[in-house]
N, C-alpha and C positions, 0 to 999 in steps of 0.2 A: 378904414379911410386912408387915402394916400397922405404921405407926409407933405410938408411944405414944398419939397422939391418936385412934387407931382409924380412920385414913383407909385406905380400901381401895385397893389398886392397881387399875389398869384391868382386869387379868385376874381379880382377885378379884371385882370388881364385875360383870364379865361372867358369872362362874360363879354368883354369888348371884342374878343376874337369871334365868338359865336354871333354877336350882334352884326359884325361886318359880314360874316358868312351868310346870315339870314337875309341881309340887305333890305330890311324894312325900317324906315325912320321911327325913332322912339315914339313920336306922337301918334303913329298909326298902329303900333304894336298891340295895344289893348283891344283893338277892334279887328284884329287879324288872326287867322288860323296860324300864322307864323309864330305867334307868341308861345303856343304849345310846343312847337318845334324848338324854339329858343330855350325854353325851360328844360326840355328833355335833354338836349345836347349839353347845355350848361351843367346840369346835374350829373351827366355821365362824365364830363371832364373834371369836375371837382370831387367826384366820389361820394356825393351825398345828395339827398333830395332837396331841391330848392323849390320855392313857390313862385308863381307868376308875380305876386305882389312884391316879393323880395327882389326879383330880377328887375321889375319895372322901377322900383324905388332906387335901386343902385344905378340903373341906366340913367335915370333923371339926375342923380347926384353927379355922375361922371360927365354927363352932357353939360350941365350948368357950370361946371368947372373947366370946360373946354378940353376934356380928356378923351372924348370920343370923336372919331372921324365923322364928318358930315356925310349923311346918306341922303341922296335926292329921292323925292317921291317917285314911286313906280308909276309908269304909264299903264293904264288898264288896257 
């Protein structure tokens, strides 16, 4: 968890970077094939296997604290 000064951990920073790269809003990720891509790339960056549940929970945590950039909904 980030400290009170909102400093992200290395893993949180990696997750945020992958989130921006994927470009799908948090609320759409569980229903998108992009979630699998996010989990794979995040796992590669941190050097261990992460789960979709772990990634989604951490993204929600970061979003609710205003630590993720806003990504607009994709137009189909």
